[in-house]
C-alpha positions in Angstrom: -3.4 19.4 -5.0 -6.4 17.8 -6.7 -7.4 14.5 -5.1 -9.5 12.9 -7.8 -9.2 9.2 -8.3 -11.4 6.2 -8.9 -11.0 2.5 -8.9 -12.7 -0.7 -9.9 -11.6 -4.3 -9.8 -7.9 -4.2 -10.5 -7.6 -0.7 -12.1 -7.2 2.8 -10.5 -7.5 6.0 -12.4 -5.9 9.4 -11.5 -7.5 11.8 -13.9 -6.5 10.3 -17.3 -3.7 8.1 -16.0 -4.7 4.4 -15.6 -2.8 1.9 -13.5 -3.6 -1.8 -13.9 -2.7 -4.3 -11.2 -2.4 -8.1 -11.7 -4.8 -8.6 -8.7 -8.0 -6.9 -7.6 -7.8 -3.9 -5.3 -8.8 -4.9 -1.8 -8.5 -1.5 0.0 -7.6 2.1 -0.7 -6.7 4.5 2.1 -6.4 8.2 1.3 -3.9 10.6 2.8 -3.1 14.3 2.2 -0.5 13.6 -0.5 -1.1 10.0 -1.6 -3.3 6.9 -1.6 -2.1 3.6 -0.2 -3.4 0.6 -2.1 -3.6 -3.0 -0.9 -4.3 -5.6 -3.5 -5.7 -9.0 -2.9 -3.0 -11.6 -2.8 -3.1 -15.0 -4.6 -0.9 -18.0 -4.8 0.3 -16.6 -8.2 1.2 -13.2 -6.7 1.5 -13.7 -3.0 3.7 -10.8 -2.0 4.4 -7.1 -2.8 0.6 -6.3 -2.5 0.9 -2.8 -1.0 1.9 0.3 -2.9 1.5 4.1 -2.6 0.8 6.6 -5.4 0.5 10.4 -5.4 -2.6 12.0 -6.9 -0.8 12.4 -10.3 -0.5 8.6 -10.5 3.3 8.4 -9.7 4.4 5.5 -7.6 6.0 6.6 -4.3 6.8 3.3 -2.8 5.9 -0.4 -2.7 6.1 -2.7 0.3 9.0 -4.8 -1.0 11.2 -1.7 -1.3 10.6 -0.5 2.3 11.0 -3.8 4.1 14.3 -4.9 2.6 16.4 -6.9 3.6 13.5 -9.0 5.0 12.0 -11.7 2.9 9.0 -10.6 0.7 5.9 -10.2 2.8 2.2 -10.7 2.1 0.1 -7.8 3.6 -3.1 -9.0 5.1 -4.3 -5.8 6.9 -3.8 -2.0 6.7 -5.3 0.7 8.9 -5.0 4.5 8.8 -3.6 5.5 12.2 -3.9 9.3 11.7 -3.4 11.9 9.0 0.0 10.6 8.0 0.6 7.1 9.3 -0.5 3.6 8.3 -0.4 0.4 10.3 0.5 -2.7 8.3 0.2 -6.4 9.4 1.8 -9.1 7.4 0.8 -12.8 7.0 3.9 -13.8 9.1 2.8 -11.5 12.0 5.1 -8.5 11.4 3.5 -5.3 12.4 4.8 -2.0 10.9 4.0 1.6 11.4 4.8 3.5 8.2 4.7 7.1 7.2 2.4 7.0 4.2 3.9 9.8 2.1 7.5 8.5 2.3 7.2 4.7 3.1 9.6 5.2 6.0 9.2 2.5 8.7 8.8 4.1 12.1 8.2 1.1 14.2 8.4 -2.7 13.7 7.3 -5.6 15.9 6.3 -9.2 15.8 2.7 -9.9 16.8 2.6 -13.7 16.6 
């Protein structure tokens, strides 16, 4: 699978496909089958600032979908744990270990 993408400000391109976010892109982490994108959060759009796309530009998951039924969360930190997992920290102190390709939560704990 071709892994070409580029991003600037609040736009990411997968070949010819362009995806525009309401907030600037803060961080992109690349995995074998996808990229996980964390957008800056603002008072206007404080939650749902984490999303995964495959290299064709198709949305795989977004954070609000995978953490339901919890209240919407603002993601403040993400880190690649290995070739398939991402660690996510929310503003409220929730720490999640998530499989990047599927959005499946493998572990959840409170850090505050």
